[in-house]
C-alpha positions, 0 to 999 in steps of 0.5 A: 514479513512486515515492511514500511514504504513511504507513500505520498497520499493527498488526503485521509479519506485516500488513504482508507480507500488506497489501505482498502485496495491494498488489502486486498491485493494477492500477498498482502496478508495486512495494510495500513496507510497512515496520512499524517506520517506518509507511511504505508506498513504492509505485511506479506503472506510468507511465500511471497515476494514482496518487491513483486506484491508491491507493484500490484499494491501500487496499481491498486491505489493508483486507481484510488489516486492516480498520481500517489507514489509509494517509494519501493 
């Protein structure tokens, strides 16, 4: 399952770092963060609940940029 989220990210480099952190999160097959559109596209493993996985993705992104917000 693939879902799109609105994300607040301040720079292209941070977007890249958040993308890499998200990809390493358990339950995520693929993740893309677009700095220009302020959107994040996440593809989830079939057996995982997207809302639960996104809480872990948000934690990973906050390690990169503490004021990051993702509209869940």
